[in-house]
Biopython code that builds the backbone (N, CA, C, O; Angstrom):
import numpy as np
from Bio.PDB.StructureBuilder import StructureBuilder

atoms = [
    (1, "MET", "N", (-4.935, -8.780, -14.436)),
    (1, "MET", "CA", (-5.133, -8.851, -13.008)),
    (1, "MET", "C", (-6.573, -9.280, -12.767)),
    (1, "MET", "O", (-7.511, -8.570, -13.130)),
    (2, "ASN", "N", (-6.743, -10.448, -12.152)),
    (2, "ASN", "CA", (-8.096, -10.912, -11.953)),
    (2, "ASN", "C", (-8.364, -11.486, -10.577)),
    (2, "ASN", "O", (-9.475, -11.951, -10.320)),
    (3, "ASP", "N", (-7.395, -11.471, -9.691)),
    (3, "ASP", "CA", (-7.606, -11.962, -8.329)),
    (3, "ASP", "C", (-7.260, -10.883, -7.327)),
    (3, "ASP", "O", (-6.338, -10.096, -7.542)),
    (4, "GLU", "N", (-8.000, -10.846, -6.231)),
    (4, "GLU", "CA", (-7.688, -9.943, -5.146)),
    (4, "GLU", "C", (-6.949, -10.724, -4.064)),
    (4, "GLU", "O", (-6.846, -11.947, -4.149)),
    (5, "GLY", "N", (-6.436, -10.036, -3.051)),
    (5, "GLY", "CA", (-5.795, -10.700, -1.931)),
    (5, "GLY", "C", (-4.308, -10.939, -2.132)),
    (5, "GLY", "O", (-3.730, -11.762, -1.423)),
    (6, "TYR", "N", (-3.683, -10.272, -3.043)),
    (6, "TYR", "CA", (-2.252, -10.366, -3.217)),
    (6, "TYR", "C", (-1.675, -8.956, -3.183)),
    (6, "TYR", "O", (-2.417, -7.984, -3.042)),
    (7, "THR", "N", (-0.359, -8.840, -3.311)),
    (7, "THR", "CA", (0.263, -7.522, -3.244)),
    (7, "THR", "C", (0.892, -7.147, -4.578)),
    (7, "THR", "O", (1.263, -8.000, -5.385)),
    (8, "LEU", "N", (0.997, -5.844, -4.777)),
    (8, "LEU", "CA", (1.677, -5.255, -5.934)),
    (8, "LEU", "C", (2.745, -4.320, -5.414)),
    (8, "LEU", "O", (2.593, -3.744, -4.336)),
    (9, "LEU", "N", (3.804, -4.163, -6.147)),
    (9, "LEU", "CA", (4.850, -3.218, -5.800)),
    (9, "LEU", "C", (4.739, -2.033, -6.753)),
    (9, "LEU", "O", (4.980, -2.169, -7.952)),
    (10, "LEU", "N", (4.372, -0.867, -6.213)),
    (10, "LEU", "CA", (4.228, 0.353, -7.001)),
    (10, "LEU", "C", (5.465, 1.223, -6.807)),
    (10, "LEU", "O", (6.134, 1.145, -5.777)),
    (11, "THR", "N", (5.758, 2.043, -7.795)),
    (11, "THR", "CA", (6.847, 3.011, -7.698)),
    (11, "THR", "C", (6.243, 4.400, -7.831)),
    (11, "THR", "O", (5.566, 4.686, -8.818)),
    (12, "ASP", "N", (6.481, 5.280, -6.839)),
    (12, "ASP", "CA", (5.909, 6.622, -6.886)),
    (12, "ASP", "C", (6.786, 7.561, -7.713)),
    (12, "ASP", "O", (7.793, 7.144, -8.285)),
    (13, "GLU", "N", (6.385, 8.840, -7.768)),
    (13, "GLU", "CA", (7.079, 9.823, -8.593)),
    (13, "GLU", "C", (8.533, 10.030, -8.183)),
    (13, "GLU", "O", (9.361, 10.391, -9.019)),
    (14, "GLU", "N", (8.858, 9.807, -6.910)),
    (14, "GLU", "CA", (10.226, 9.986, -6.422)),
    (14, "GLU", "C", (11.067, 8.725, -6.569)),
    (14, "GLU", "O", (12.245, 8.720, -6.210)),
    (15, "GLY", "N", (10.470, 7.652, -7.098)),
    (15, "GLY", "CA", (11.196, 6.402, -7.274)),
    (15, "GLY", "C", (11.127, 5.474, -6.077)),
    (15, "GLY", "O", (11.756, 4.416, -6.082)),
    (16, "SER", "N", (10.373, 5.849, -5.046)),
    (16, "SER", "CA", (10.215, 4.987, -3.871)),
    (16, "SER", "C", (9.217, 3.877, -4.169)),
    (16, "SER", "O", (8.209, 4.095, -4.841)),
    (17, "GLU", "N", (9.511, 2.689, -3.662)),
    (17, "GLU", "CA", (8.618, 1.564, -3.859)),
    (17, "GLU", "C", (7.625, 1.458, -2.711)),
    (17, "GLU", "O", (7.974, 1.667, -1.549)),
    (18, "ILE", "N", (6.386, 1.133, -3.050)),
    (18, "ILE", "CA", (5.319, 0.994, -2.069)),
    (18, "ILE", "C", (4.643, -0.352, -2.322)),
    (18, "ILE", "O", (4.085, -0.576, -3.396)),
    (19, "GLU", "N", (4.694, -1.243, -1.337)),
    (19, "GLU", "CA", (4.000, -2.522, -1.467)),
    (19, "GLU", "C", (2.555, -2.319, -1.037)),
    (19, "GLU", "O", (2.287, -1.773, 0.033)),
    (20, "CYS", "N", (1.625, -2.763, -1.880)),
    (20, "CYS", "CA", (0.202, -2.562, -1.616)),
    (20, "CYS", "C", (-0.553, -3.877, -1.750)),
    (20, "CYS", "O", (-0.284, -4.686, -2.637)),
    (21, "GLU", "N", (-1.502, -4.064, -0.847)),
    (21, "GLU", "CA", (-2.414, -5.201, -0.942)),
    (21, "GLU", "C", (-3.563, -4.825, -1.867)),
    (21, "GLU", "O", (-4.117, -3.730, -1.770)),
    (22, "VAL", "N", (-3.917, -5.736, -2.762)),
    (22, "VAL", "CA", (-5.056, -5.524, -3.646)),
    (22, "VAL", "C", (-6.313, -5.872, -2.863)),
    (22, "VAL", "O", (-6.513, -7.025, -2.482)),
    (23, "LEU", "N", (-7.164, -4.871, -2.623)),
    (23, "LEU", "CA", (-8.398, -5.085, -1.872)),
    (23, "LEU", "C", (-9.545, -5.522, -2.761)),
    (23, "LEU", "O", (-10.354, -6.361, -2.365)),
    (24, "ASP", "N", (-9.624, -4.955, -3.976)),
    (24, "ASP", "CA", (-10.767, -5.261, -4.839)),
    (24, "ASP", "C", (-10.541, -4.679, -6.221)),
    (24, "ASP", "O", (-9.697, -3.805, -6.420)),
    (25, "ARG", "N", (-11.315, -5.183, -7.170)),
    (25, "ARG", "CA", (-11.426, -4.585, -8.500)),
    (25, "ARG", "C", (-12.843, -4.089, -8.638)),
    (25, "ARG", "O", (-13.788, -4.772, -8.243)),
    (26, "ILE", "N", (-12.996, -2.907, -9.196)),
    (26, "ILE", "CA", (-14.296, -2.274, -9.359)),
    (26, "ILE", "C", (-14.497, -1.964, -10.835)),
    (26, "ILE", "O", (-13.609, -1.424, -11.494)),
    (27, "GLU", "N", (-15.663, -2.307, -11.343)),
    (27, "GLU", "CA", (-16.048, -1.952, -12.715)),
    (27, "GLU", "C", (-17.039, -0.803, -12.623)),
    (27, "GLU", "O", (-18.028, -0.891, -11.894)),
    (28, "LEU", "N", (-16.782, 0.269, -13.354)),
    (28, "LEU", "CA", (-17.660, 1.429, -13.330)),
    (28, "LEU", "C", (-17.599, 2.124, -14.682)),
    (28, "LEU", "O", (-16.518, 2.458, -15.168)),
    (29, "ASP", "N", (-18.750, 2.339, -15.280)),
    (29, "ASP", "CA", (-18.858, 3.068, -16.552)),
    (29, "ASP", "C", (-17.926, 2.504, -17.627)),
    (29, "ASP", "O", (-17.325, 3.258, -18.393)),
    (30, "GLY", "N", (-17.810, 1.176, -17.678)),
    (30, "GLY", "CA", (-16.998, 0.542, -18.703)),
    (30, "GLY", "C", (-15.500, 0.548, -18.440)),
    (30, "GLY", "O", (-14.723, 0.129, -19.298)),
    (31, "SER", "N", (-15.085, 1.013, -17.276)),
    (31, "SER", "CA", (-13.667, 1.033, -16.917)),
    (31, "SER", "C", (-13.430, 0.155, -15.700)),
    (31, "SER", "O", (-14.334, -0.073, -14.896)),
    (32, "SER", "N", (-12.194, -0.337, -15.575)),
    (32, "SER", "CA", (-11.793, -1.152, -14.428)),
    (32, "SER", "C", (-10.889, -0.334, -13.521)),
    (32, "SER", "O", (-10.035, 0.424, -13.982)),
    (33, "PHE", "N", (-11.094, -0.502, -12.233)),
    (33, "PHE", "CA", (-10.293, 0.194, -11.232)),
    (33, "PHE", "C", (-9.819, -0.815, -10.196)),
    (33, "PHE", "O", (-10.506, -1.798, -9.918)),
    (34, "VAL", "N", (-8.645, -0.571, -9.626)),
    (34, "VAL", "CA", (-8.085, -1.431, -8.596)),
    (34, "VAL", "C", (-7.979, -0.601, -7.321)),
    (34, "VAL", "O", (-7.467, 0.519, -7.334)),
    (35, "VAL", "N", (-8.476, -1.173, -6.211)),
    (35, "VAL", "CA", (-8.396, -0.511, -4.917)),
    (35, "VAL", "C", (-7.279, -1.192, -4.124)),
    (35, "VAL", "O", (-7.308, -2.401, -3.894)),
    (36, "LEU", "N", (-6.301, -0.396, -3.716)),
    (36, "LEU", "CA", (-5.111, -0.901, -3.043)),
    (36, "LEU", "C", (-4.963, -0.273, -1.666)),
    (36, "LEU", "O", (-5.474, 0.817, -1.406)),
    (37, "LEU", "N", (-4.254, -0.979, -0.788)),
    (37, "LEU", "CA", (-3.941, -0.446, 0.533)),
    (37, "LEU", "C", (-2.463, -0.689, 0.800)),
    (37, "LEU", "O", (-2.010, -1.833, 0.757)),
    (38, "PRO", "N", (-1.691, 0.386, 1.080)),
    (38, "PRO", "CA", (-0.270, 0.193, 1.378)),
    (38, "PRO", "C", (-0.081, -0.748, 2.571)),
    (38, "PRO", "O", (-0.713, -0.575, 3.613)),
    (39, "VAL", "N", (0.790, -1.741, 2.408)),
    (39, "VAL", "CA", (1.022, -2.749, 3.438)),
    (39, "VAL", "C", (1.677, -2.139, 4.668)),
    (39, "VAL", "O", (1.319, -2.497, 5.790)),
    (40, "ASP", "N", (2.617, -1.236, 4.488)),
    (40, "ASP", "CA", (3.379, -0.681, 5.607)),
    (40, "ASP", "C", (2.742, 0.550, 6.239)),
    (40, "ASP", "O", (3.383, 1.224, 7.046)),
    (41, "ASP", "N", (1.493, 0.857, 5.890)),
    (41, "ASP", "CA", (0.815, 2.029, 6.461)),
    (41, "ASP", "C", (0.233, 1.637, 7.810)),
    (41, "ASP", "O", (-0.777, 0.935, 7.879)),
    (42, "ASP", "N", (0.871, 2.092, 8.878)),
    (42, "ASP", "CA", (0.402, 1.735, 10.217)),
    (42, "ASP", "C", (-0.344, 2.890, 10.889)),
    (42, "ASP", "O", (-0.495, 2.912, 12.110)),
    (43, "SER", "N", (-0.808, 3.845, 10.085)),
    (43, "SER", "CA", (-1.563, 4.964, 10.644)),
    (43, "SER", "C", (-2.939, 4.485, 11.091)),
    (43, "SER", "O", (-3.395, 3.419, 10.677)),
    (44, "SER", "N", (-3.593, 5.266, 11.927)),
    (44, "SER", "CA", (-4.911, 4.880, 12.440)),
    (44, "SER", "C", (-5.986, 4.989, 11.359)),
    (44, "SER", "O", (-7.035, 4.354, 11.469)),
    (45, "GLU", "N", (-5.742, 5.783, 10.321)),
    (45, "GLU", "CA", (-6.686, 5.926, 9.206)),
    (45, "GLU", "C", (-5.933, 5.825, 7.884)),
    (45, "GLU", "O", (-5.676, 6.836, 7.231)),
    (46, "PRO", "N", (-5.578, 4.590, 7.490)),
    (46, "PRO", "CA", (-4.839, 4.436, 6.233)),
    (46, "PRO", "C", (-5.684, 4.857, 5.036)),
    (46, "PRO", "O", (-6.911, 4.753, 5.062)),
    (47, "GLU", "N", (-5.021, 5.330, 3.992)),
    (47, "GLU", "CA", (-5.714, 5.781, 2.787)),
    (47, "GLU", "C", (-5.558, 4.767, 1.673)),
    (47, "GLU", "O", (-4.457, 4.301, 1.380)),
    (48, "ALA", "N", (-6.683, 4.434, 1.057)),
    (48, "ALA", "CA", (-6.667, 3.529, -0.084)),
    (48, "ALA", "C", (-6.120, 4.258, -1.306)),
    (48, "ALA", "O", (-6.233, 5.478, -1.423)),
    (49, "ILE", "N", (-5.534, 3.498, -2.199)),
    (49, "ILE", "CA", (-5.061, 4.003, -3.485)),
    (49, "ILE", "C", (-5.965, 3.400, -4.550)),
    (49, "ILE", "O", (-6.185, 2.189, -4.569)),
    (50, "ILE", "N", (-6.485, 4.235, -5.430)),
    (50, "ILE", "CA", (-7.350, 3.758, -6.506)),
    (50, "ILE", "C", (-6.685, 4.095, -7.830)),
    (50, "ILE", "O", (-6.363, 5.251, -8.108)),
    (51, "LEU", "N", (-6.486, 3.057, -8.646)),
    (51, "LEU", "CA", (-5.853, 3.225, -9.943)),
    (51, "LEU", "C", (-6.759, 2.650, -11.029)),
    (51, "LEU", "O", (-7.507, 1.703, -10.788)),
    (52, "ARG", "N", (-6.683, 3.232, -12.224)),
    (52, "ARG", "CA", (-7.415, 2.711, -13.383)),
    (52, "ARG", "C", (-6.563, 1.612, -14.011)),
    (52, "ARG", "O", (-5.346, 1.743, -14.136)),
    (53, "GLU", "N", (-7.233, 0.521, -14.404)),
    (53, "GLU", "CA", (-6.554, -0.585, -15.073)),
    (53, "GLU", "C", (-6.996, -0.626, -16.535)),
    (53, "GLU", "O", (-8.190, -0.707, -16.822)),
    (54, "ASP", "N", (-6.032, -0.571, -17.459)),
    (54, "ASP", "CA", (-6.406, -0.627, -18.878)),
    (54, "ASP", "C", (-6.486, -2.087, -19.342)),
    (54, "ASP", "O", (-6.233, -3.006, -18.563)),
    (55, "ALA", "N", (-6.835, -2.288, -20.595)),
    (55, "ALA", "CA", (-7.061, -3.628, -21.135)),
    (55, "ALA", "C", (-5.815, -4.512, -21.064)),
    (55, "ALA", "O", (-5.932, -5.736, -20.992)),
    (56, "SER", "N", (-4.637, -3.914, -21.083)),
    (56, "SER", "CA", (-3.405, -4.700, -21.019)),
    (56, "SER", "C", (-2.928, -4.929, -19.590)),
    (56, "SER", "O", (-1.900, -5.569, -19.372)),
    (57, "GLY", "N", (-3.679, -4.402, -18.603)),
    (57, "GLY", "CA", (-3.314, -4.597, -17.199)),
    (57, "GLY", "C", (-2.449, -3.509, -16.621)),
    (57, "GLY", "O", (-2.072, -3.578, -15.451)),
    (58, "ASP", "N", (-2.118, -2.484, -17.425)),
    (58, "ASP", "CA", (-1.325, -1.367, -16.911)),
    (58, "ASP", "C", (-2.196, -0.504, -16.004)),
    (58, "ASP", "O", (-3.389, -0.329, -16.253)),
    (59, "LEU", "N", (-1.588, 0.031, -14.953)),
    (59, "LEU", "CA", (-2.298, 0.857, -13.979)),
    (59, "LEU", "C", (-1.878, 2.308, -14.119)),
    (59, "LEU", "O", (-0.714, 2.608, -14.383)),
    (60, "SER", "N", (-2.846, 3.213, -13.936)),
    (60, "SER", "CA", (-2.550, 4.646, -13.978)),
    (60, "SER", "C", (-3.389, 5.363, -12.928)),
    (60, "SER", "O", (-4.467, 4.905, -12.549)),
    (61, "GLY", "N", (-2.874, 6.489, -12.471)),
    (61, "GLY", "CA", (-3.561, 7.278, -11.458)),
    (61, "GLY", "C", (-4.764, 8.014, -12.021)),
    (61, "GLY", "O", (-4.933, 8.129, -13.235)),
    (62, "LEU", "N", (-5.592, 8.508, -11.118)),
    (62, "LEU", "CA", (-6.784, 9.275, -11.485)),
    (62, "LEU", "C", (-6.635, 10.695, -10.972)),
    (62, "LEU", "O", (-6.157, 10.918, -9.860)),
    (63, "GLU", "N", (-7.047, 11.648, -11.784)),
    (63, "GLU", "CA", (-7.010, 13.055, -11.390)),
    (63, "GLU", "C", (-8.400, 13.562, -11.017)),
    (63, "GLU", "O", (-8.525, 14.571, -10.322)),
    (64, "ASP", "N", (-9.430, 12.881, -11.467)),
    (64, "ASP", "CA", (-10.816, 13.316, -11.294)),
    (64, "ASP", "C", (-11.329, 12.928, -9.899)),
    (64, "ASP", "O", (-11.600, 11.756, -9.638)),
    (65, "ALA", "N", (-11.459, 13.916, -9.012)),
    (65, "ALA", "CA", (-11.891, 13.664, -7.636)),
    (65, "ALA", "C", (-13.292, 13.061, -7.571)),
    (65, "ALA", "O", (-13.560, 12.209, -6.724)),
    (66, "ASP", "N", (-14.182, 13.492, -8.455)),
    (66, "ASP", "CA", (-15.531, 12.934, -8.467)),
    (66, "ASP", "C", (-15.518, 11.457, -8.827)),
    (66, "ASP", "O", (-16.239, 10.663, -8.225)),
    (67, "LEU", "N", (-14.704, 11.088, -9.803)),
    (67, "LEU", "CA", (-14.589, 9.686, -10.198)),
    (67, "LEU", "C", (-13.991, 8.862, -9.067)),
    (67, "LEU", "O", (-14.461, 7.758, -8.790)),
    (68, "LEU", "N", (-12.964, 9.385, -8.415)),
    (68, "LEU", "CA", (-12.381, 8.696, -7.254)),
    (68, "LEU", "C", (-13.443, 8.447, -6.185)),
    (68, "LEU", "O", (-13.530, 7.349, -5.636)),
    (69, "ASP", "N", (-14.246, 9.464, -5.893)),
    (69, "ASP", "CA", (-15.302, 9.328, -4.889)),
    (69, "ASP", "C", (-16.318, 8.268, -5.290)),
    (69, "ASP", "O", (-16.767, 7.488, -4.450)),
    (70, "ARG", "N", (-16.683, 8.236, -6.570)),
    (70, "ARG", "CA", (-17.666, 7.255, -7.045)),
    (70, "ARG", "C", (-17.123, 5.838, -6.948)),
    (70, "ARG", "O", (-17.829, 4.926, -6.519)),
    (71, "VAL", "N", (-15.865, 5.652, -7.347)),
    (71, "VAL", "CA", (-15.253, 4.324, -7.274)),
    (71, "VAL", "C", (-15.144, 3.878, -5.823)),
    (71, "VAL", "O", (-15.447, 2.728, -5.506)),
    (72, "PHE", "N", (-14.715, 4.774, -4.937)),
    (72, "PHE", "CA", (-14.563, 4.406, -3.525)),
    (72, "PHE", "C", (-15.924, 4.103, -2.894)),
    (72, "PHE", "O", (-16.035, 3.169, -2.100)),
    (73, "ALA", "N", (-16.954, 4.873, -3.232)),
    (73, "ALA", "CA", (-18.296, 4.608, -2.708)),
    (73, "ALA", "C", (-18.787, 3.240, -3.168)),
    (73, "ALA", "O", (-19.401, 2.513, -2.388)),
    (74, "LEU", "N", (-18.527, 2.880, -4.417)),
    (74, "LEU", "CA", (-18.918, 1.569, -4.926)),
    (74, "LEU", "C", (-18.137, 0.461, -4.220)),
    (74, "LEU", "O", (-18.696, -0.590, -3.905)),
    (75, "PHE", "N", (-16.851, 0.694, -3.973)),
    (75, "PHE", "CA", (-16.034, -0.263, -3.221)),
    (75, "PHE", "C", (-16.629, -0.486, -1.829)),
    (75, "PHE", "O", (-16.777, -1.628, -1.392)),
    (76, "LEU", "N", (-16.970, 0.601, -1.133)),
    (76, "LEU", "CA", (-17.546, 0.482, 0.201)),
    (76, "LEU", "C", (-18.865, -0.293, 0.176)),
    (76, "LEU", "O", (-19.092, -1.169, 1.010)),
    (77, "GLU", "N", (-19.721, 0.033, -0.777)),
    (77, "GLU", "CA", (-21.012, -0.631, -0.902)),
    (77, "GLU", "C", (-20.834, -2.120, -1.214)),
    (77, "GLU", "O", (-21.470, -2.969, -0.590)),
    (78, "LYS", "N", (-19.971, -2.427, -2.173)),
    (78, "LYS", "CA", (-19.727, -3.801, -2.603)),
    (78, "LYS", "C", (-19.197, -4.665, -1.474)),
    (78, "LYS", "O", (-19.487, -5.859, -1.411)),
    (79, "ASN", "N", (-18.421, -4.067, -0.583)),
    (79, "ASN", "CA", (-17.782, -4.811, 0.500)),
    (79, "ASN", "C", (-18.497, -4.668, 1.846)),
    (79, "ASN", "O", (-17.955, -5.035, 2.888)),
    (80, "GLY", "N", (-19.729, -4.126, 1.811)),
    (80, "GLY", "CA", (-20.558, -4.091, 3.011)),
    (80, "GLY", "C", (-20.195, -3.046, 4.049)),
    (80, "GLY", "O", (-20.561, -3.184, 5.216)),
    (81, "PHE", "N", (-19.482, -2.000, 3.645)),
    (81, "PHE", "CA", (-19.107, -0.963, 4.588)),
    (81, "PHE", "C", (-20.131, 0.149, 4.677)),
    (81, "PHE", "O", (-20.026, 0.996, 5.564)),
    (82, "ASN", "N", (-21.117, 0.181, 3.794)),
    (82, "ASN", "CA", (-22.175, 1.212, 3.808)),
    (82, "ASN", "C", (-23.480, 0.592, 4.253)),
    (82, "ASN", "O", (-24.391, 0.427, 3.441)),
    (83, "ASN", "N", (-23.588, 0.256, 5.484)),
    (83, "ASN", "CA", (-24.837, -0.346, 5.983)),
    (83, "ASN", "C", (-25.693, 0.684, 6.668)),
    (83, "ASN", "O", (-26.779, 0.362, 7.151)),
]
sb = StructureBuilder()
sb.init_structure("model")
sb.init_model(0)
sb.init_chain("A")
sb.init_seg("    ")
for serial, (resi, resn, name, xyz) in enumerate(atoms, 1):
    if name == "N":
        sb.init_residue(resn, " ", resi, " ")
    sb.init_atom(name, np.array(xyz, "f"), 0.0, 1.0, " ", f" {name:<3s}", serial, name[0])
structure = sb.get_structure()
């Protein structure tokens, strides 16, 4: 995965499919992360999904809240949201 601006179809724990737009890729501490936004989320404050990307392109969730916060802060900074 090397381009942003396209969508991925994720499957959650219950087997439901979620289409997500790829917002960005973030490199942090030698790891790659993908920041996604559900396409069908019409709430006033949609929540981004952050997944770790391994060398083969497989995505996995993160359990570490501090790491999630660091990746999201870097995403905000990189995209000019922390002015």
